[in-house]
N, C-alpha and C positions, 0 to 999 in steps of 0.2 A: 488758666494764661491770665499775661496782667494784659490790663487798658486801659487810653489814658481818655479821658473827657473832656476836651476839647471845644466842645461850638455845644451851645447851646440854644434851638430856634426859638427867641425873643415871641413872637407871637401866641409858637405851641405854647409855650410855659407860660403865657398869660392866661393863654384860654382853660390849660386844665387846671390853674388856681385858681380861678373864676369858677369855675364848676365845681369846685375842691371847697371855696369858702365861700361857694353863695348852698351847697352844702350843709355845711358845719352850720350855717346862721341857722340854717331851719329847724336845728339843737336844741339852740336858745330860746325858740322863737314860745313855746310853751311857758317856756318859764315868767317873759317877757311875762305874755298871757295871764299869767298866776297872778305873779305879785303886781301885775296894775288891779287885778279883783279883790285883793286882800287890800289893796293901801285905803289910806282916809280920805275921806271925802272934803272936800274945800267948802267954805260956809254959805253953796246957792244949793247945797246935796250933788253937785258931779264929782266923782273922782276923779284920776288921770287914765280913766280905764277908755278915752277918746285917742292917747296921746298913748295905749296900748294897741292899741287896732292899730294906729299909721302906721307905729313900730316895725311888727309884724309885718306888715304887709311893705314897707319902705328898706325894713332891715335887709333882707336876703337881697337884697335888687344892691345897695349900698355895697354887702360884702363882695357881691360878686364882680363890681365893677373896680374895686379899689383892689379883691383878688390879682383882674386881670392889671392893671395896669401895676401893683406888684410886683406879676411874671416878670411882665416885659422890662422893666425897669433891670430886675432879681439880677435875669437873663442875660441883658446887654451889660453890665458890672462884671456876671463872671465870664463872662465872653471878654472880656479887656484881658482883666487880672490872670485868665487863662492862655489871655496869649504871651501874656510877658514870663507869665510862671510856667506853662506849659502842660497848665489842668490836674484836676483833682483822676490821682492814679487809683485802680481799684484792679481788683484780682476776682474771676470768673471760674465758676466751675459748672461741673457738668453734673444736674442730677439726676439720679434715677429713675428708671421707669419705673411709675405706679401702674399694677393694671388695674383693671375696673373686671370686678367682680360679680 
């Protein structure tokens, strides 16, 4: 069966993308921590570990907020363009029922 996506709820799209980008940023956190621990130290013996810890705390929040705002903007733009073009057309098929053993 053919369906057409004509409208996306902007706030719901923002919530989903905010949560998605926030979760993705958590994957980056260990790498930032690792890089900040092996980074060379400056003249007074302090490295960039402080900045790394700051980024570890702030990065998921920044990603989530930007994902939320970007999701709202993307959904609003999609809705505008879909009103002109009719939206994305796609085909759905019934999936076979799998029995649990």
